[in-house]
ChimeraX commands (.cxc) that place a marker at each C-alpha (Angstrom):
marker #1 position 87.60,113.09,119.07 radius 0.5
marker #1 position 90.07,110.28,121.10 radius 0.5
marker #1 position 89.21,107.08,119.59 radius 0.5
marker #1 position 86.92,105.14,117.04 radius 0.5
marker #1 position 85.05,101.86,116.91 radius 0.5
marker #1 position 84.70,99.35,114.15 radius 0.5
marker #1 position 81.11,97.50,114.87 radius 0.5
marker #1 position 79.81,94.53,112.99 radius 0.5
marker #1 position 77.00,95.91,110.55 radius 0.5
marker #1 position 74.51,93.04,111.37 radius 0.5
marker #1 position 74.33,92.76,115.29 radius 0.5
marker #1 position 76.48,95.68,115.83 radius 0.5
marker #1 position 78.67,94.06,118.16 radius 0.5
marker #1 position 82.03,96.02,119.17 radius 0.5
marker #1 position 84.46,94.22,116.66 radius 0.5
marker #1 position 87.92,96.22,117.58 radius 0.5
marker #1 position 88.17,100.11,119.23 radius 0.5
marker #1 position 91.46,102.04,118.39 radius 0.5
marker #1 position 92.75,104.95,120.30 radius 0.5
marker #1 position 93.43,107.28,117.49 radius 0.5
marker #1 position 91.65,110.93,116.98 radius 0.5
marker #1 position 90.16,109.91,113.33 radius 0.5
marker #1 position 88.50,112.37,111.01 radius 0.5
marker #1 position 87.87,110.04,108.34 radius 0.5
marker #1 position 87.39,106.41,107.31 radius 0.5
marker #1 position 87.99,105.11,103.75 radius 0.5
marker #1 position 87.29,101.23,103.04 radius 0.5
marker #1 position 88.93,99.03,100.30 radius 0.5
marker #1 position 86.90,97.81,97.78 radius 0.5
marker #1 position 87.38,94.26,99.13 radius 0.5
marker #1 position 87.21,95.60,102.60 radius 0.5
marker #1 position 90.30,93.69,103.68 radius 0.5
marker #1 position 92.54,97.55,104.24 radius 0.5
marker #1 position 91.11,100.47,105.87 radius 0.5
marker #1 position 92.82,103.88,105.82 radius 0.5
marker #1 position 91.96,105.70,109.00 radius 0.5
marker #1 position 92.58,109.50,108.48 radius 0.5
marker #1 position 93.85,111.91,111.27 radius 0.5
marker #1 position 94.76,115.59,111.30 radius 0.5
marker #1 position 98.46,115.37,110.07 radius 0.5
marker #1 position 98.60,111.50,109.14 radius 0.5
marker #1 position 97.18,108.17,108.33 radius 0.5
marker #1 position 97.25,104.90,109.16 radius 0.5
marker #1 position 96.74,102.13,106.69 radius 0.5
marker #1 position 95.17,98.77,108.67 radius 0.5
marker #1 position 94.46,95.19,107.31 radius 0.5
marker #1 position 90.99,93.62,108.25 radius 0.5
marker #1 position 91.12,89.77,109.67 radius 0.5
marker #1 position 87.74,88.20,108.80 radius 0.5
marker #1 position 89.51,84.96,110.38 radius 0.5
marker #1 position 90.18,86.53,113.34 radius 0.5
marker #1 position 86.57,87.57,114.39 radius 0.5
marker #1 position 85.35,84.11,113.02 radius 0.5
marker #1 position 87.51,82.28,115.32 radius 0.5
marker #1 position 86.84,84.64,118.06 radius 0.5
marker #1 position 82.91,84.18,117.60 radius 0.5
marker #1 position 83.65,80.42,117.31 radius 0.5
marker #1 position 85.55,80.50,120.95 radius 0.5
marker #1 position 83.34,82.95,122.44 radius 0.5
marker #1 position 79.98,80.65,121.45 radius 0.5
marker #1 position 78.16,82.77,118.83 radius 0.5
marker #1 position 79.12,85.89,120.55 radius 0.5
marker #1 position 82.28,88.47,120.84 radius 0.5
marker #1 position 84.30,89.49,123.63 radius 0.5
marker #1 position 82.93,93.33,125.06 radius 0.5
marker #1 position 86.23,94.94,124.53 radius 0.5
marker #1 position 85.97,93.58,120.85 radius 0.5
marker #1 position 89.05,91.64,119.00 radius 0.5
marker #1 position 92.28,92.27,119.64 radius 0.5
marker #1 position 93.61,90.92,116.49 radius 0.5
marker #1 position 90.61,92.09,114.46 radius 0.5
marker #1 position 93.40,94.44,112.49 radius 0.5
marker #1 position 96.41,94.87,112.03 radius 0.5
marker #1 position 98.71,98.16,111.52 radius 0.5
marker #1 position 100.39,97.52,107.95 radius 0.5
marker #1 position 101.58,101.62,107.82 radius 0.5
marker #1 position 101.37,104.91,108.97 radius 0.5
marker #1 position 101.94,107.92,106.94 radius 0.5
marker #1 position 102.93,111.59,107.72 radius 0.5
marker #1 position 100.20,113.21,105.56 radius 0.5
marker #1 position 97.62,115.39,105.42 radius 0.5
marker #1 position 94.39,113.96,103.61 radius 0.5
marker #1 position 91.88,115.52,102.39 radius 0.5
marker #1 position 90.07,113.37,99.93 radius 0.5
marker #1 position 90.68,109.94,99.53 radius 0.5
marker #1 position 89.37,106.56,97.28 radius 0.5
marker #1 position 91.11,103.38,96.87 radius 0.5
marker #1 position 92.40,101.68,93.88 radius 0.5
marker #1 position 92.87,98.39,94.46 radius 0.5
marker #1 position 95.44,97.95,97.27 radius 0.5
marker #1 position 96.60,101.57,96.57 radius 0.5
marker #1 position 95.58,104.56,98.26 radius 0.5
marker #1 position 94.67,107.76,96.14 radius 0.5
marker #1 position 94.34,110.68,98.21 radius 0.5
marker #1 position 94.46,114.47,97.60 radius 0.5
marker #1 position 96.40,116.85,100.41 radius 0.5
marker #1 position 96.07,120.07,102.30 radius 0.5
marker #1 position 99.41,121.08,99.71 radius 0.5
marker #1 position 97.84,120.40,97.04 radius 0.5
marker #1 position 99.06,117.55,95.62 radius 0.5
marker #1 position 97.34,114.23,94.15 radius 0.5
marker #1 position 99.32,111.73,96.13 radius 0.5
marker #1 position 99.10,107.92,95.72 radius 0.5
marker #1 position 100.11,105.28,98.46 radius 0.5
marker #1 position 101.28,101.81,97.55 radius 0.5
marker #1 position 102.65,100.43,101.23 radius 0.5
marker #1 position 104.69,103.19,102.93 radius 0.5
marker #1 position 105.91,104.46,99.61 radius 0.5
marker #1 position 103.96,107.62,98.61 radius 0.5
marker #1 position 103.96,108.85,95.21 radius 0.5
marker #1 position 103.64,112.45,94.10 radius 0.5
marker #1 position 101.19,112.03,90.43 radius 0.5
marker #1 position 100.39,116.16,90.33 radius 0.5
marker #1 position 101.26,119.41,92.19 radius 0.5
marker #1 position 97.61,120.65,91.70 radius 0.5
marker #1 position 97.08,124.52,90.79 radius 0.5
marker #1 position 94.34,124.77,93.28 radius 0.5
marker #1 position 92.27,122.53,96.01 radius 0.5
marker #1 position 90.61,119.62,94.15 radius 0.5
marker #1 position 88.64,116.66,95.39 radius 0.5
marker #1 position 88.72,112.95,94.31 radius 0.5
marker #1 position 85.67,111.85,92.44 radius 0.5
marker #1 position 86.59,108.34,91.74 radius 0.5
marker #1 position 88.66,105.97,89.07 radius 0.5
marker #1 position 88.03,104.29,86.25 radius 0.5
marker #1 position 89.95,101.41,85.41 radius 0.5
marker #1 position 89.46,101.21,81.59 radius 0.5
marker #1 position 90.84,104.57,81.14 radius 0.5
marker #1 position 93.36,104.53,83.30 radius 0.5
marker #1 position 91.98,108.14,84.47 radius 0.5
marker #1 position 91.48,109.36,88.06 radius 0.5
marker #1 position 88.97,111.92,88.21 radius 0.5
marker #1 position 88.80,115.08,90.33 radius 0.5
marker #1 position 86.39,118.04,90.75 radius 0.5
marker #1 position 87.05,121.83,92.27 radius 0.5
marker #1 position 84.98,124.06,94.13 radius 0.5
marker #1 position 83.62,125.64,90.52 radius 0.5
marker #1 position 82.39,122.18,89.75 radius 0.5
marker #1 position 85.23,121.47,86.94 radius 0.5
marker #1 position 86.10,118.22,86.50 radius 0.5
marker #1 position 89.96,117.23,85.65 radius 0.5
marker #1 position 91.11,114.49,84.67 radius 0.5
marker #1 position 94.49,112.76,85.52 radius 0.5
marker #1 position 96.74,109.36,83.88 radius 0.5
marker #1 position 97.19,106.68,86.27 radius 0.5
marker #1 position 98.02,103.40,84.89 radius 0.5
marker #1 position 96.25,100.55,86.71 radius 0.5
marker #1 position 98.90,98.69,85.73 radius 0.5
marker #1 position 101.47,100.70,87.50 radius 0.5
marker #1 position 99.61,100.21,90.86 radius 0.5
marker #1 position 99.43,96.34,89.90 radius 0.5
marker #1 position 103.13,96.22,89.76 radius 0.5
marker #1 position 104.16,98.60,92.86 radius 0.5
marker #1 position 101.14,96.37,95.10 radius 0.5
marker #1 position 102.89,92.95,93.56 radius 0.5
marker #1 position 106.65,94.21,94.59 radius 0.5
marker #1 position 105.61,95.18,97.88 radius 0.5
marker #1 position 103.54,91.82,98.59 radius 0.5
marker #1 position 106.81,90.39,97.88 radius 0.5
marker #1 position 105.66,88.91,94.29 radius 0.5
marker #1 position 108.31,90.54,92.39 radius 0.5
marker #1 position 108.23,87.74,89.69 radius 0.5
marker #1 position 104.87,88.09,89.21 radius 0.5
marker #1 position 105.23,91.30,88.50 radius 0.5
marker #1 position 108.19,91.09,85.68 radius 0.5
marker #1 position 106.76,88.58,83.76 radius 0.5
marker #1 position 103.24,89.34,83.75 radius 0.5
marker #1 position 102.48,93.08,84.91 radius 0.5
marker #1 position 105.67,94.97,83.75 radius 0.5
marker #1 position 104.89,93.54,79.96 radius 0.5
marker #1 position 102.12,95.97,80.39 radius 0.5
marker #1 position 103.86,99.48,81.13 radius 0.5
marker #1 position 104.99,101.22,78.99 radius 0.5
marker #1 position 108.78,101.84,78.92 radius 0.5
marker #1 position 108.58,105.45,79.61 radius 0.5
marker #1 position 107.70,104.60,83.11 radius 0.5
marker #1 position 110.36,102.10,83.77 radius 0.5
marker #1 position 112.78,104.16,85.06 radius 0.5
marker #1 position 110.60,105.15,87.51 radius 0.5
marker #1 position 109.50,101.65,88.45 radius 0.5
marker #1 position 113.21,101.15,88.97 radius 0.5
marker #1 position 113.64,104.00,91.68 radius 0.5
marker #1 position 110.47,102.66,93.21 radius 0.5
marker #1 position 112.66,99.18,93.42 radius 0.5
marker #1 position 115.69,100.78,94.66 radius 0.5
marker #1 position 113.82,102.33,97.26 radius 0.5
marker #1 position 112.18,98.91,98.06 radius 0.5
marker #1 position 116.08,97.71,98.47 radius 0.5
marker #1 position 115.71,95.65,95.18 radius 0.5
marker #1 position 118.75,97.35,93.73 radius 0.5
marker #1 position 119.37,94.65,91.13 radius 0.5
marker #1 position 116.27,94.44,89.74 radius 0.5
marker #1 position 115.81,98.37,89.93 radius 0.5
marker #1 position 119.44,98.07,87.44 radius 0.5
marker #1 position 118.15,96.23,85.69 radius 0.5
marker #1 position 115.10,97.98,84.85 radius 0.5
marker #1 position 116.60,101.50,84.95 radius 0.5
marker #1 position 116.56,103.06,81.38 radius 0.5
marker #1 position 118.66,106.68,82.15 radius 0.5
marker #1 position 122.27,106.13,82.00 radius 0.5
marker #1 position 123.05,108.53,85.29 radius 0.5
marker #1 position 120.78,106.58,87.01 radius 0.5
marker #1 position 122.00,102.87,85.78 radius 0.5
marker #1 position 125.77,104.37,86.73 radius 0.5
marker #1 position 124.64,105.28,90.03 radius 0.5
marker #1 position 123.09,101.98,90.73 radius 0.5
marker #1 position 125.95,99.93,88.84 radius 0.5
marker #1 position 128.30,101.88,91.14 radius 0.5
marker #1 position 126.29,101.20,94.33 radius 0.5
marker #1 position 126.42,97.23,93.78 radius 0.5
marker #1 position 129.76,96.96,93.23 radius 0.5
marker #1 position 129.57,96.32,89.22 radius 0.5
marker #1 position 133.06,97.41,87.97 radius 0.5
marker #1 position 132.46,96.66,84.25 radius 0.5
marker #1 position 129.18,97.54,84.16 radius 0.5
marker #1 position 129.28,100.98,85.41 radius 0.5
marker #1 position 132.96,101.62,83.65 radius 0.5
marker #1 position 130.87,100.32,80.41 radius 0.5
marker #1 position 127.84,103.07,80.46 radius 0.5
marker #1 position 130.81,105.82,81.60 radius 0.5
marker #1 position 132.67,105.29,78.43 radius 0.5
marker #1 position 129.66,105.78,76.60 radius 0.5
marker #1 position 127.75,108.27,78.54 radius 0.5
marker #1 position 131.03,110.27,79.66 radius 0.5
marker #1 position 130.71,112.87,82.45 radius 0.5
marker #1 position 133.07,114.07,85.23 radius 0.5
marker #1 position 130.80,113.22,88.22 radius 0.5
marker #1 position 130.71,109.07,86.60 radius 0.5
marker #1 position 134.44,108.97,86.33 radius 0.5
marker #1 position 134.93,109.95,89.95 radius 0.5
marker #1 position 132.66,107.72,91.47 radius 0.5
marker #1 position 133.96,104.93,89.32 radius 0.5
marker #1 position 137.52,106.30,90.16 radius 0.5
marker #1 position 136.73,105.61,94.07 radius 0.5
marker #1 position 134.95,102.16,93.36 radius 0.5
marker #1 position 138.15,101.10,91.62 radius 0.5
marker #1 position 140.66,101.78,93.79 radius 0.5
marker #1 position 138.45,100.33,96.77 radius 0.5
marker #1 position 138.30,97.31,94.60 radius 0.5
marker #1 position 142.18,97.02,93.86 radius 0.5
marker #1 position 141.81,97.58,90.09 radius 0.5
marker #1 position 144.34,100.60,89.50 radius 0.5
marker #1 position 144.50,100.10,85.67 radius 0.5
marker #1 position 140.47,101.13,86.12 radius 0.5
marker #1 position 141.41,103.84,88.35 radius 0.5
marker #1 position 144.15,104.93,86.26 radius 0.5
marker #1 position 142.01,105.41,83.39 radius 0.5
marker #1 position 139.24,107.15,85.18 radius 0.5
marker #1 position 141.54,109.62,86.84 radius 0.5
marker #1 position 142.78,110.32,83.54 radius 0.5
marker #1 position 139.72,110.52,82.31 radius 0.5
marker #1 position 137.89,113.60,84.97 radius 0.5
marker #1 position 141.94,115.24,85.17 radius 0.5
marker #1 position 141.65,114.30,89.02 radius 0.5
marker #1 position 145.50,115.02,89.10 radius 0.5
marker #1 position 145.85,114.82,92.71 radius 0.5
marker #1 position 144.39,111.00,92.40 radius 0.5
marker #1 position 146.85,110.59,89.96 radius 0.5
marker #1 position 149.84,112.25,92.12 radius 0.5
marker #1 position 148.63,109.37,94.75 radius 0.5
marker #1 position 148.55,106.69,92.60 radius 0.5
marker #1 position 151.84,107.25,91.11 radius 0.5
marker #1 position 153.20,107.77,94.32 radius 0.5
marker #1 position 152.28,105.25,96.05 radius 0.5
marker #1 position 153.63,102.72,93.13 radius 0.5
marker #1 position 156.88,104.55,93.11 radius 0.5
marker #1 position 156.30,105.73,89.29 radius 0.5
marker #1 position 158.12,108.55,88.22 radius 0.5
marker link #1:1,2 radius 0.2
marker link #1:2,3 radius 0.2
marker link #1:3,4 radius 0.2
marker link #1:4,5 radius 0.2
marker link #1:5,6 radius 0.2
marker link #1:6,7 radius 0.2
marker link #1:7,8 radius 0.2
marker link #1:8,9 radius 0.2
marker link #1:9,10 radius 0.2
marker link #1:10,11 radius 0.2
marker link #1:11,12 radius 0.2
marker link #1:12,13 radius 0.2
marker link #1:13,14 radius 0.2
marker link #1:14,15 radius 0.2
marker link #1:15,16 radius 0.2
marker link #1:16,17 radius 0.2
marker link #1:17,18 radius 0.2
marker link #1:18,19 radius 0.2
marker link #1:19,20 radius 0.2
marker link #1:20,21 radius 0.2
marker link #1:21,22 radius 0.2
marker link #1:22,23 radius 0.2
marker link #1:23,24 radius 0.2
marker link #1:24,25 radius 0.2
marker link #1:25,26 radius 0.2
marker link #1:26,27 radius 0.2
marker link #1:27,28 radius 0.2
marker link #1:28,29 radius 0.2
marker link #1:29,30 radius 0.2
marker link #1:30,31 radius 0.2
marker link #1:31,32 radius 0.2
marker link #1:32,33 radius 0.2
marker link #1:33,34 radius 0.2
marker link #1:34,35 radius 0.2
marker link #1:35,36 radius 0.2
marker link #1:36,37 radius 0.2
marker link #1:37,38 radius 0.2
marker link #1:38,39 radius 0.2
marker link #1:39,40 radius 0.2
marker link #1:40,41 radius 0.2
marker link #1:41,42 radius 0.2
marker link #1:42,43 radius 0.2
marker link #1:43,44 radius 0.2
marker link #1:44,45 radius 0.2
marker link #1:45,46 radius 0.2
marker link #1:46,47 radius 0.2
marker link #1:47,48 radius 0.2
marker link #1:48,49 radius 0.2
marker link #1:49,50 radius 0.2
marker link #1:50,51 radius 0.2
marker link #1:51,52 radius 0.2
marker link #1:52,53 radius 0.2
marker link #1:53,54 radius 0.2
marker link #1:54,55 radius 0.2
marker link #1:55,56 radius 0.2
marker link #1:56,57 radius 0.2
marker link #1:57,58 radius 0.2
marker link #1:58,59 radius 0.2
marker link #1:59,60 radius 0.2
marker link #1:60,61 radius 0.2
marker link #1:61,62 radius 0.2
marker link #1:62,63 radius 0.2
marker link #1:63,64 radius 0.2
marker link #1:64,65 radius 0.2
marker link #1:65,66 radius 0.2
marker link #1:66,67 radius 0.2
marker link #1:67,68 radius 0.2
marker link #1:68,69 radius 0.2
marker link #1:69,70 radius 0.2
marker link #1:70,71 radius 0.2
marker link #1:71,72 radius 0.2
marker link #1:72,73 radius 0.2
marker link #1:73,74 radius 0.2
marker link #1:74,75 radius 0.2
marker link #1:75,76 radius 0.2
marker link #1:76,77 radius 0.2
marker link #1:77,78 radius 0.2
marker link #1:78,79 radius 0.2
marker link #1:79,80 radius 0.2
marker link #1:80,81 radius 0.2
marker link #1:81,82 radius 0.2
marker link #1:82,83 radius 0.2
marker link #1:83,84 radius 0.2
marker link #1:84,85 radius 0.2
marker link #1:85,86 radius 0.2
marker link #1:86,87 radius 0.2
marker link #1:87,88 radius 0.2
marker link #1:88,89 radius 0.2
marker link #1:89,90 radius 0.2
marker link #1:90,91 radius 0.2
marker link #1:91,92 radius 0.2
marker link #1:92,93 radius 0.2
marker link #1:93,94 radius 0.2
marker link #1:94,95 radius 0.2
marker link #1:95,96 radius 0.2
marker link #1:96,97 radius 0.2
marker link #1:97,98 radius 0.2
marker link #1:98,99 radius 0.2
marker link #1:99,100 radius 0.2
marker link #1:100,101 radius 0.2
marker link #1:101,102 radius 0.2
marker link #1:102,103 radius 0.2
marker link #1:103,104 radius 0.2
marker link #1:104,105 radius 0.2
marker link #1:105,106 radius 0.2
marker link #1:106,107 radius 0.2
marker link #1:107,108 radius 0.2
marker link #1:108,109 radius 0.2
marker link #1:109,110 radius 0.2
marker link #1:110,111 radius 0.2
marker link #1:111,112 radius 0.2
marker link #1:112,113 radius 0.2
marker link #1:113,114 radius 0.2
marker link #1:114,115 radius 0.2
marker link #1:115,116 radius 0.2
marker link #1:116,117 radius 0.2
marker link #1:117,118 radius 0.2
marker link #1:118,119 radius 0.2
marker link #1:119,120 radius 0.2
marker link #1:120,121 radius 0.2
marker link #1:121,122 radius 0.2
marker link #1:122,123 radius 0.2
marker link #1:123,124 radius 0.2
marker link #1:124,125 radius 0.2
marker link #1:125,126 radius 0.2
marker link #1:126,127 radius 0.2
marker link #1:127,128 radius 0.2
marker link #1:128,129 radius 0.2
marker link #1:129,130 radius 0.2
marker link #1:130,131 radius 0.2
marker link #1:131,132 radius 0.2
marker link #1:132,133 radius 0.2
marker link #1:133,134 radius 0.2
marker link #1:134,135 radius 0.2
marker link #1:135,136 radius 0.2
marker link #1:136,137 radius 0.2
marker link #1:137,138 radius 0.2
marker link #1:138,139 radius 0.2
marker link #1:139,140 radius 0.2
marker link #1:140,141 radius 0.2
marker link #1:141,142 radius 0.2
marker link #1:142,143 radius 0.2
marker link #1:143,144 radius 0.2
marker link #1:144,145 radius 0.2
marker link #1:145,146 radius 0.2
marker link #1:146,147 radius 0.2
marker link #1:147,148 radius 0.2
marker link #1:148,149 radius 0.2
marker link #1:149,150 radius 0.2
marker link #1:150,151 radius 0.2
marker link #1:151,152 radius 0.2
marker link #1:152,153 radius 0.2
marker link #1:153,154 radius 0.2
marker link #1:154,155 radius 0.2
marker link #1:155,156 radius 0.2
marker link #1:156,157 radius 0.2
marker link #1:157,158 radius 0.2
marker link #1:158,159 radius 0.2
marker link #1:159,160 radius 0.2
marker link #1:160,161 radius 0.2
marker link #1:161,162 radius 0.2
marker link #1:162,163 radius 0.2
marker link #1:163,164 radius 0.2
marker link #1:164,165 radius 0.2
marker link #1:165,166 radius 0.2
marker link #1:166,167 radius 0.2
marker link #1:167,168 radius 0.2
marker link #1:168,169 radius 0.2
marker link #1:169,170 radius 0.2
marker link #1:170,171 radius 0.2
marker link #1:171,172 radius 0.2
marker link #1:172,173 radius 0.2
marker link #1:173,174 radius 0.2
marker link #1:174,175 radius 0.2
marker link #1:175,176 radius 0.2
marker link #1:176,177 radius 0.2
marker link #1:177,178 radius 0.2
marker link #1:178,179 radius 0.2
marker link #1:179,180 radius 0.2
marker link #1:180,181 radius 0.2
marker link #1:181,182 radius 0.2
marker link #1:182,183 radius 0.2
marker link #1:183,184 radius 0.2
marker link #1:184,185 radius 0.2
marker link #1:185,186 radius 0.2
marker link #1:186,187 radius 0.2
marker link #1:187,188 radius 0.2
marker link #1:188,189 radius 0.2
marker link #1:189,190 radius 0.2
marker link #1:190,191 radius 0.2
marker link #1:191,192 radius 0.2
marker link #1:192,193 radius 0.2
marker link #1:193,194 radius 0.2
marker link #1:194,195 radius 0.2
marker link #1:195,196 radius 0.2
marker link #1:196,197 radius 0.2
marker link #1:197,198 radius 0.2
marker link #1:198,199 radius 0.2
marker link #1:199,200 radius 0.2
marker link #1:200,201 radius 0.2
marker link #1:201,202 radius 0.2
marker link #1:202,203 radius 0.2
marker link #1:203,204 radius 0.2
marker link #1:204,205 radius 0.2
marker link #1:205,206 radius 0.2
marker link #1:206,207 radius 0.2
marker link #1:207,208 radius 0.2
marker link #1:208,209 radius 0.2
marker link #1:209,210 radius 0.2
marker link #1:210,211 radius 0.2
marker link #1:211,212 radius 0.2
marker link #1:212,213 radius 0.2
marker link #1:213,214 radius 0.2
marker link #1:214,215 radius 0.2
marker link #1:215,216 radius 0.2
marker link #1:216,217 radius 0.2
marker link #1:217,218 radius 0.2
marker link #1:218,219 radius 0.2
marker link #1:219,220 radius 0.2
marker link #1:220,221 radius 0.2
marker link #1:221,222 radius 0.2
marker link #1:222,223 radius 0.2
marker link #1:223,224 radius 0.2
marker link #1:224,225 radius 0.2
marker link #1:225,226 radius 0.2
marker link #1:226,227 radius 0.2
marker link #1:227,228 radius 0.2
marker link #1:228,229 radius 0.2
marker link #1:229,230 radius 0.2
marker link #1:230,231 radius 0.2
marker link #1:231,232 radius 0.2
marker link #1:232,233 radius 0.2
marker link #1:233,234 radius 0.2
marker link #1:234,235 radius 0.2
marker link #1:235,236 radius 0.2
marker link #1:236,237 radius 0.2
marker link #1:237,238 radius 0.2
marker link #1:238,239 radius 0.2
marker link #1:239,240 radius 0.2
marker link #1:240,241 radius 0.2
marker link #1:241,242 radius 0.2
marker link #1:242,243 radius 0.2
marker link #1:243,244 radius 0.2
marker link #1:244,245 radius 0.2
marker link #1:245,246 radius 0.2
marker link #1:246,247 radius 0.2
marker link #1:247,248 radius 0.2
marker link #1:248,249 radius 0.2
marker link #1:249,250 radius 0.2
marker link #1:250,251 radius 0.2
marker link #1:251,252 radius 0.2
marker link #1:252,253 radius 0.2
marker link #1:253,254 radius 0.2
marker link #1:254,255 radius 0.2
marker link #1:255,256 radius 0.2
marker link #1:256,257 radius 0.2
marker link #1:257,258 radius 0.2
marker link #1:258,259 radius 0.2
marker link #1:259,260 radius 0.2
marker link #1:260,261 radius 0.2
marker link #1:261,262 radius 0.2
marker link #1:262,263 radius 0.2
marker link #1:263,264 radius 0.2
marker link #1:264,265 radius 0.2
marker link #1:265,266 radius 0.2
marker link #1:266,267 radius 0.2
marker link #1:267,268 radius 0.2
view
């Protein structure tokens, strides 16, 4: 209940003891990532074979009694209650106790679907881009999960944004681009998010956040709304573009703003 031990499969040498209360362990297909699931959170650890090999070499073929400290590195800690889980590449897919089907790429958790009843993961078929679940009555249900989307997010988390854009993005339908843009924004890549976003309101928010007056004003003129004009008015005032600020205030009937602007420049 208090700790978990990892052993070498062949000679049962202790690789590492980790002091965490674990109820399940899920290894990735390539055995370089492992999810250790607790009661209300799970930990994603990265296994280092090279660290174990170095310890074996230093010990003349034997490992230290208390294991190898560098054998596992904590990559992410996520607060969620995992019910069943599976790895799809470097993405951890799981059902939680709140009847949601989620997937985690790095520390970013995305809800794929809200389940109508408790379900358990069976597996994933990459050729079909489908994830299969089963309920207690043995009904099997499948959900679409695009492998290319997972590959894109994984590449971004690894820092290979150019590979994600050049090699993976062309395989992703445009309908998914807005969701990917929000993911990019969450990773601090606002410029890339703006280039990918398709929703006008969201693109305007990003342009304002990046201080792109020209683009934000262009979007606001094509898809006008009071909220866009007010956001743009504040940004234009901050940047000293008072002609644009006046246009925005007129467009959204911001009379108090106009009075302040006219009063500041003594415009009767």
